C-alpha positions as CSV (number, residue, x, y, z in Angstrom):
1,M,97.8,-17.6,6.3
2,T,98.7,-17.0,9.8
3,T,102.5,-17.6,10.3
4,P,104.0,-20.2,12.8
5,H,105.1,-18.0,16.4
6,F,108.4,-19.1,17.9
7,S,109.4,-18.7,21.0
8,S,113.1,-16.1,21.4
9,P,116.0,-18.1,23.0
10,V,115.7,-16.0,25.7
11,R,111.5,-17.2,25.9
12,S,112.6,-20.6,25.5
13,K,114.8,-20.7,28.6
14,R,112.3,-18.5,30.8
15,L,110.0,-21.1,30.3
16,R,112.7,-24.1,31.4
17,N,113.8,-22.8,33.6
18,V,109.3,-22.3,35.1
19,T,108.8,-26.2,33.9
20,V,112.3,-27.3,36.5
21,T,110.4,-25.2,39.4
22,A,107.6,-26.1,39.0
23,S,108.6,-29.7,38.9
24,L,110.6,-28.3,41.9
25,L,107.2,-27.3,44.0
26,M,105.1,-30.7,43.1
27,A,108.3,-32.9,44.2
28,A,107.9,-30.7,47.6
29,C,103.9,-31.3,47.4
30,L,103.9,-34.9,47.7
31,I,107.3,-35.2,50.1
32,V,105.1,-33.2,52.8
33,V,101.7,-34.9,51.8
34,L,103.8,-38.6,51.5
35,A,105.3,-36.8,55.5
36,S,101.6,-36.4,56.1
37,W,100.5,-39.7,56.1
38,L,103.6,-41.1,57.7
39,S,103.0,-39.5,60.5
40,A,99.6,-39.8,60.3
41,D,100.3,-43.5,60.3
42,D,102.8,-43.7,63.2
43,S,100.2,-42.2,65.1
44,I,97.6,-44.6,65.7
45,A,98.1,-46.6,68.3
46,A,95.9,-49.1,69.2
47,A,92.2,-48.0,70.0
48,R,90.9,-46.9,73.0
49,Q,88.0,-48.9,74.4
50,A,85.4,-50.5,76.7
51,G,82.7,-53.1,77.0
52,P,83.2,-55.9,77.6
53,S,83.3,-56.6,73.9
54,G,85.2,-53.9,74.1
55,E,88.4,-55.7,72.3
56,A,87.1,-56.8,69.4
57,L,85.8,-53.4,68.4
58,A,88.4,-51.6,69.5
59,D,90.5,-53.7,66.3
60,L,87.4,-53.7,63.7
61,V,88.2,-49.8,64.9
62,T,91.7,-49.6,64.7
63,K,92.0,-51.9,61.3
64,L,89.3,-49.4,59.2
65,T,91.2,-46.1,60.5
66,A,94.3,-47.0,59.3
67,E,92.9,-48.9,55.9
68,K,90.7,-45.4,55.1
69,Q,93.0,-43.2,56.5
70,L,91.0,-41.4,58.7
71,V,92.2,-39.5,61.3
72,G,90.0,-40.6,64.1
73,L,87.3,-43.2,64.5
74,A,84.6,-44.0,67.1
75,A,82.2,-46.5,67.8
76,M,79.8,-47.2,70.7
77,V,77.0,-50.4,70.9
78,V,74.5,-50.5,73.3
79,V,72.2,-53.7,73.5
80,D,69.3,-54.2,76.1
81,G,69.6,-50.3,77.4
82,E,73.7,-51.1,78.3
83,Q,77.0,-50.9,76.7
84,Q,78.0,-53.7,74.7
85,A,81.4,-51.9,73.5
86,A,82.9,-48.5,72.8
87,A,86.3,-48.3,71.2
88,A,88.5,-45.4,69.7
89,C,90.9,-44.6,67.2
90,G,93.3,-42.0,65.9
91,E,93.8,-38.2,66.6
92,R,91.8,-35.3,67.7
93,K,93.6,-32.7,65.4
94,I,96.6,-35.0,62.7
95,R,99.9,-34.8,63.5
96,S,99.2,-33.8,66.9
97,G,100.5,-37.1,68.5
98,I,97.0,-36.3,70.9
99,L,94.6,-39.3,71.2
100,T,91.5,-39.3,70.8
101,Q,89.0,-40.2,73.6
102,I,85.7,-42.4,73.5
103,N,83.4,-39.7,76.1
104,D,85.2,-37.1,73.2
105,Q,83.0,-34.9,71.5
106,W,81.7,-35.1,67.9
107,H,80.0,-33.2,65.1
108,L,77.1,-34.6,63.9
109,G,76.2,-33.1,61.3
110,S,72.1,-33.3,59.5
111,I,72.0,-36.2,62.6
112,T,70.8,-32.6,63.9
113,K,67.7,-33.2,61.9
114,S,65.1,-36.2,63.9
115,I,66.4,-33.5,67.0
116,T,64.8,-30.6,65.4
117,A,62.4,-33.2,64.7
118,T,61.6,-34.2,68.6
119,M,61.8,-31.4,69.2
120,I,58.8,-29.8,66.7
121,A,56.7,-33.2,67.9
122,R,56.7,-32.1,71.7
123,L,55.7,-29.1,70.9
124,I,53.3,-29.8,68.9
125,E,51.7,-32.7,72.0
126,S,51.9,-29.5,74.0
127,G,49.0,-27.9,71.4
128,Q,52.2,-25.1,70.1
129,M,52.2,-26.7,67.2
130,D,50.6,-28.8,64.6
131,W,51.3,-31.9,62.0
132,N,49.9,-30.2,59.0
133,E,49.5,-26.1,59.8
134,T,50.7,-24.6,56.6
135,I,53.6,-22.0,56.1
136,G,50.9,-19.5,55.4
137,A,49.3,-20.2,58.3
138,R,52.7,-19.9,60.6
139,F,53.0,-17.1,58.9
140,P,49.9,-14.9,57.9
141,D,51.3,-11.5,56.9
142,A,54.3,-12.5,54.9
143,P,54.5,-12.1,51.4
144,I,54.3,-16.0,50.6
145,H,54.1,-17.5,46.9
146,E,51.0,-18.6,46.2
147,S,52.5,-22.4,45.5
148,W,54.1,-22.4,49.1
149,K,51.3,-21.8,50.9
150,T,49.9,-24.9,51.8
151,A,52.8,-26.6,52.1
152,T,52.3,-28.7,55.9
153,L,55.2,-28.8,58.8
154,R,56.0,-32.4,57.9
155,Q,55.7,-32.0,54.1
156,L,59.1,-30.0,55.4
157,L,59.9,-33.1,58.1
158,T,59.7,-35.1,55.8
159,H,61.7,-33.3,52.6
160,T,58.8,-33.5,50.7
161,S,57.7,-29.4,50.7
162,G,59.6,-28.3,47.5
163,A,62.3,-26.5,49.1
164,P,65.9,-26.3,48.3
165,A,68.7,-28.4,49.1
166,N,70.6,-25.5,50.0
167,L,70.4,-21.8,50.8
168,S,72.1,-19.5,48.6
169,L,75.8,-19.0,48.6
170,A,75.7,-15.9,49.6
171,L,73.7,-16.7,53.0
172,R,76.2,-19.8,53.3
173,F,79.0,-17.5,54.3
174,K,77.2,-15.9,56.8
175,Q,78.3,-16.3,60.1
176,P,75.6,-14.9,62.5
177,A,75.7,-16.4,66.9
178,I,73.9,-19.1,68.1
179,G,70.7,-17.6,69.3
180,K,69.3,-14.0,68.5
181,E,70.8,-13.1,65.7
182,S,70.9,-16.7,63.3
183,T,67.6,-16.7,64.5
184,Q,66.7,-13.2,62.6
185,A,69.1,-14.5,60.1
186,R,67.1,-17.4,60.1
187,R,64.1,-15.7,59.4
188,D,65.7,-13.2,56.9
189,A,66.6,-16.3,55.2
190,V,63.2,-17.8,55.3
191,M,61.5,-14.9,54.1
192,S,63.3,-15.0,50.8
193,I,62.9,-17.7,49.6
194,L,59.5,-18.1,50.5
195,A,59.7,-15.1,48.8
196,T,59.9,-17.8,45.2
197,E,58.2,-20.1,43.8
198,P,59.3,-23.7,45.3
199,L,61.2,-26.6,43.1
200,F,58.2,-29.0,43.3
201,K,54.0,-28.7,44.0
202,P,54.7,-29.9,48.2
203,G,54.4,-33.0,48.5
204,E,54.7,-34.9,45.1
205,K,58.3,-35.9,45.7
206,H,61.3,-36.3,47.8
207,A,64.1,-33.8,47.8
208,Y,67.1,-33.5,50.6
209,S,66.4,-30.3,51.6
210,N,68.8,-28.6,54.2
211,V,66.1,-25.6,53.9
212,G,63.4,-27.8,54.9
213,Y,64.3,-28.2,58.6
214,T,65.8,-24.2,58.4
215,I,62.0,-23.0,57.4
216,A,60.4,-25.2,60.5
217,G,63.1,-24.5,62.3
218,A,61.5,-20.6,61.7
219,M,58.2,-22.1,62.7
220,A,58.8,-23.4,65.9
221,E,60.2,-19.8,66.6
222,Q,57.2,-18.4,65.4
223,A,55.0,-20.5,67.3
224,T,56.9,-19.6,70.1
225,G,58.8,-17.0,70.3
226,Q,62.6,-19.1,71.0
227,T,64.9,-19.6,69.8
228,W,65.5,-22.8,68.0
229,D,68.8,-23.6,70.7
230,E,66.5,-22.2,73.1
231,L,64.2,-24.9,72.4
232,V,66.5,-27.6,71.4
233,R,68.3,-27.3,75.2
234,Q,64.5,-26.8,76.9
235,H,62.6,-29.6,74.9
236,V,65.9,-32.6,73.6
237,F,68.9,-32.0,75.8
238,E,67.9,-31.2,78.6
239,P,64.7,-33.8,79.4
240,L,67.9,-36.0,78.3
241,E,70.6,-34.7,80.4
242,L,72.6,-35.0,77.1
243,A,75.1,-32.9,79.2
244,S,78.2,-33.5,76.4
245,A,75.6,-31.6,73.4
246,G,76.3,-28.2,72.4
247,F,76.1,-26.5,68.8
248,G,78.7,-25.5,66.4
249,P,82.0,-28.1,66.7
250,P,83.0,-29.2,70.4
251,T,84.8,-26.0,72.1
252,S,89.4,-26.6,71.6
253,S,91.5,-24.5,73.0
254,D,94.8,-25.0,70.6
255,E,97.2,-26.1,73.4
256,N,95.8,-28.7,74.7
257,L,93.0,-30.4,72.4
258,E,90.0,-30.2,74.8
259,Q,88.6,-32.1,72.0
260,P,88.7,-33.5,68.5
261,R,89.0,-30.7,65.6
262,G,86.5,-31.1,62.2
263,H,89.7,-32.3,59.4
264,R,89.5,-31.6,54.7
265,Q,91.6,-31.7,52.2
266,I,92.7,-28.6,51.3
267,L,95.4,-28.4,48.5
268,L,96.0,-32.9,48.9
269,M,97.0,-32.5,52.4
270,K,94.7,-33.1,55.4
271,T,94.4,-30.8,57.6
272,A,92.8,-29.3,60.6
273,L,90.2,-26.8,60.4
274,D,89.5,-24.2,64.3
275,D,86.8,-24.9,66.7
276,K,84.7,-22.0,65.1
277,A,84.4,-23.9,61.1
278,D,81.2,-24.7,60.4
279,N,78.0,-24.9,58.8
280,T,76.0,-21.0,58.7
281,F,73.8,-22.2,61.8
282,I,71.5,-20.5,60.3
283,I,70.4,-23.5,58.6
284,G,71.0,-25.0,62.5
285,P,68.2,-27.0,62.7
286,A,69.7,-28.7,60.0
287,G,73.1,-29.7,61.1
288,I,75.0,-27.9,63.6
289,V,74.8,-30.2,67.1
290,H,77.5,-32.3,68.8
291,M,77.7,-34.4,71.6
292,S,79.7,-37.3,73.3
293,L,79.6,-40.7,71.4
294,Q,77.4,-41.9,74.8
295,D,74.8,-39.6,74.4
296,L,74.0,-39.7,70.8
297,C,73.7,-43.9,71.9
298,T,71.0,-42.6,74.6
299,Y,69.1,-40.3,72.4
300,A,68.8,-43.1,69.8
301,Q,67.7,-45.5,72.5
302,D,64.8,-43.3,73.6
303,H,64.0,-42.9,69.9
304,M,64.0,-46.9,70.1
305,Q,61.7,-47.7,73.3
306,G,59.7,-44.4,71.7
307,E,57.1,-47.0,69.9
308,Q,56.8,-49.4,73.2
309,G,55.6,-47.0,75.1
310,Q,59.0,-46.1,77.2
311,G,60.4,-43.6,75.5
312,K,60.6,-40.7,78.2
313,L,60.3,-37.7,75.5
314,L,56.7,-38.0,74.0
315,S,53.9,-40.2,73.5
316,A,54.3,-43.8,71.6
317,E,52.1,-42.8,68.7
318,S,54.2,-38.7,68.5
319,Y,57.1,-41.5,67.9
320,K,55.4,-43.3,65.2
321,M,54.6,-40.4,63.6
322,L,58.8,-38.9,63.7
323,H,59.8,-42.6,62.3
324,T,56.5,-43.3,59.5
325,P,58.6,-42.6,56.1
326,E,56.7,-40.5,54.0
327,L,58.5,-41.0,49.7
328,D,62.3,-42.3,49.6
329,N,61.6,-44.4,53.2
330,Y,62.5,-41.4,54.7
331,A,60.8,-40.2,57.8
332,C,60.5,-37.0,59.9
333,G,65.2,-36.9,60.6
334,W,65.5,-40.8,60.3
335,V,65.3,-43.2,57.5
336,K,64.3,-46.4,57.1
337,F,66.3,-49.1,56.0
338,E,65.1,-52.7,55.6
339,T,66.9,-56.2,55.2
340,N,69.6,-57.3,53.3
341,K,71.8,-60.8,53.5
342,K,74.7,-58.9,55.8
343,I,71.5,-56.9,58.1
344,P,68.4,-59.3,58.6
345,S,67.1,-56.7,61.0
346,A,64.4,-53.8,59.9
347,L,67.1,-50.2,60.8
348,Y,66.4,-46.6,61.3
349,W,69.3,-44.3,60.8
350,H,70.9,-40.9,59.9
351,N,73.7,-39.6,59.3
352,G,76.3,-36.9,58.5
353,S,78.8,-34.4,57.7
354,N,79.1,-30.4,57.1
355,T,82.0,-31.8,55.2
356,M,84.3,-31.5,58.1
357,W,82.9,-34.5,59.9
358,Y,81.4,-37.3,60.0
359,A,78.2,-39.6,61.9
360,L,77.0,-42.5,61.2
361,V,74.0,-43.3,64.7
362,V,71.4,-46.7,63.4
363,F,68.8,-48.3,66.0
364,L,67.7,-51.9,65.5
365,P,64.4,-52.6,66.8
366,E,64.1,-55.7,67.1
367,K,67.7,-56.2,68.5
368,N,67.6,-53.9,71.1
369,M,70.6,-52.4,69.9
370,V,71.4,-48.9,68.9
371,V,75.5,-48.8,67.2
372,A,76.7,-45.1,66.6
373,V,79.8,-43.6,64.8
374,T,81.7,-41.2,64.7
375,S,84.9,-39.3,62.6
376,N,86.8,-35.7,63.2
377,D,87.6,-36.6,59.5
378,G,85.4,-34.6,56.7
379,D,86.8,-37.5,53.8
380,V,82.5,-38.8,53.6
381,P,82.8,-41.7,51.4
382,K,85.9,-43.3,53.2
383,A,84.0,-42.9,57.1
384,E,80.1,-43.7,55.6
385,A,82.5,-46.8,54.5
386,A,83.9,-47.6,57.4
387,A,80.6,-46.9,59.5
388,W,78.6,-49.4,58.0
389,Q,81.4,-51.9,57.7
390,I,81.1,-51.7,62.1
391,V,77.0,-51.4,61.8
392,T,77.1,-54.6,60.4
393,W,80.0,-56.2,62.6
394,S,78.2,-55.1,65.4
395,V,75.0,-57.0,64.3
396,Q,76.2,-60.1,62.8
397,E,78.9,-60.2,66.2
398,L,76.6,-58.3,69.0
399,A,73.5,-58.7,68.7
400,K,71.2,-61.5,70.2
């Protein structure tokens, strides 16, 4: 029979002291968190605005920023190539008192995927790559698992290749610099993945994958001898004159906070990260681009006009390839959404988050409308809900 255990009076007193101390610490934490929430609420002023319908959008953005408790939220609506409305609300850094601005730069996360796919489409048009080229043909001398060899470039871009969702945890912690260093690290990571069996037979089903786009980026680097970032600048940023576009979070000094900072919930408190905090640049092709709302709208506008032969970057046929879904409505960096009661027009969209930022871009060919929404808050459910409310409002109120 087990002998019952009784605490000694000394131990009980220690336990009581520990309990009291823990309670005091918890109360202190709650006070700090409550103070931070109140501080954040107090700092949210009426949104900065622009455009003929800017005031109405500003009212909505201000309401959603407070309602969703977001650090910052910004949106822009372009109709017929003209800015119809723009608004920015909240702070660049929580509790800083420095407000977001309409021309600020925002991390786009996985919207980068369509940029990578667009760059690759340019390489295809120039004859350097092919939609149906295989991994085995592009890396003929590499020790690749037999099941990977037949996977095509288009399958990588439509998430039907069998690639895993993410890199290993060890690789995700590596931080190679953009350029040659990240290119070599990406090549090494890709080769280690291709040496193992894919998750499923290429073409069999859809499974969203940052790794698939990382492999596609490595294939483009192999085809051209250039780094992925050089290719994106040459084939997307420069032709469209996206002057604000760059890689990683926007640069922002601690003293002046020239640009927003990303935020994440840490120990019950929303906390600003520095301007280096991001995904590893190994997966650059899947999610590390930043730019302003205006440049994001310019980019989406080019895609929207592309199938009508009015895009600057590609032929109408290439835009159509980029926009045609393979499985689960996913095309090459774009998702096709048909219609519902709230949005009775077909649209193309993609969103992204590196867990510290959120962005959504949408274009509606029938309405000749582009909507872009960004936030420097990693609370994805709330930021996403706000973004789609803005899209719905834009279609119902501003579309022709």
